[in-house]
N, C-alpha and C positions, 0 to 999 in steps of 0.2 A: 765603662762600666763601672757602677758603684760599689762599695764595700757591701751594700745591704744587698745588691743583685747577687754578687757572688757568694754571700751567705746563704741565700734562697736556694741558689744552684746547688751548692754543696749539701743542704739540707735534703733537696729532691734527690741528689744522687745517692746520698747515705741510705735512704728508705728505699730506692730501687734496688741499689745493690745488696741490702741487707735482709730483704724480704724473704727470699728462698732459703737461706740458712736457718733464719729464726723459724721459719715454718716447718722446717724439716727437724729441728731441734725439739720444737713443740710436740710433733707427731712421735718422736723416738720417746719423749719424756712420758707422753700418755701411754705408749706402747708397755713402757717399762712399768708404769704404775698398774697397768692392767695385768701383767705377769704377777707381780708382786701379790696382788690381790687374788690371783688363781691359785696362789699356794695352798690356799684352803678349799680349793674345789674338790669335788668328788670325782670317782673315776667309775665308768660302766663300760660295757661291751655295745658296740655298734656295727654295722654293716654298710661298706660303701654301696650305694646304690645308682650312682652317675659318676663317671671320670672321663676326664679329658680336657677340652678348652672350650672356650665360650667367645664368639666373636663379639668385641665391643664396636669396632667401626670395621666396615667393609668397604675396601677401594678397588679400583681394577687392578692395581698392582700390589694384592695382599690386603693388609689390614692390622688392626691392633686386636690382640687377644688377652685373656686372663685364665688362669686355671679353673676348671669348674670341677670340683670334687662334693659331692652331695653325700650325706650318710644319715643313716638314721638309728636311732637308739631309744631306750625305754627308761624312764624314771617314775617309780611310784605308780605303775601300772598306766601311764600315759606315754604314748608314742611322740616321739620328737623328729624333726628333720632339720639339718643344718647344713651350710657349706663353708662355715669357717674353717680353715686349715689351721691357722696359728694367729697371734694377735699383731703380726707385721702387717705390712701393706704391699699387697701385689698389684704393682702399677700395670695397666695396660702395656702391652709392647708388641712389637713385630716380631721379635725374636722367638720365633716358635720352638727352637730346641729348649730354651729356657721354660717355657711355659709347659711343655711337655715333660721336662724334668721334673718340674714342681708337681704335676699330677702321678707321675710316673709309680711312685711307691704305693698309690690307692686304686689298685684295679677294681671293677665291679665285683662284688661278692665278698672282697677280702672283710675279715673280721678285724676290727681296730678297737684300740682304746679310745673312750670319749670322756674329756674331762668337762664337767659342768659346774655351773654355780647352783649350789644346794638352795640358795634363795630364788634363784629363776632358772629352773632347769632348760630352758628354751636357749640360753646363752651356754655355748659350748666351743670346745676347739678339739683338734684332734693332736696338736702339738702345743704345750706351755710356753715352748720358747720361742721367742719371735727372731727368725733368722736375719741376719743383716749380712748378705752376701759382701764377699772382697770387692766385687766391682762397685756396689752401693757405698761401701765405706770409702773406697778411693774416690768416687765422685763427690761425696759429701765433702772430705777433706779438700778436695780441689775446688769446690766451691767456696768453701772458706777462705782458703788460701788466695783465690782470685778475688774474693770481696776484700781481704785485708790488703791485699797490694794495691787495689784501686784505691781504697781509703787514703792509703799513703801517697799515692800519686796525687790524689786531689787535694790534699793538705799541702803537699810541696807546692802544688802549683798556685794554690791561694797566698802561701807565704812569699812566693817569687812576685805574685803580682802586686802584693802590698808592699 
């Protein structure tokens, strides 16, 4: 195997290894920017009209679900409906207790604070902060550690081969 072949393999491996942490970092950055922009959002009262979970994929042995919390609110005499709880990302999961725990604080009929963009009142959230759960933080750090250690191993292999 030539040096050029090894360099190509290294570049492809690095791209494949780093894509997930890079994408997650970009998602976190975008979420933080949205949270900072929301500091100037106004608050109004709303009401929960739907609460529970929504199936994303159904399978014979379960499926994946996301929280389904829909609320309505009024701004300037116009009615709005939204389902955005916070600026974070709620990935579909088969862990029903987690999905139920996200929706549980929002039973149907509950009066809630709704934070909305005064420039576009259709953009709203119930919570300005984007939660990053402990398991997600651990998984993110584990991916970065695994990526870093794999890169080190690849570099060592290339140095040995040369």
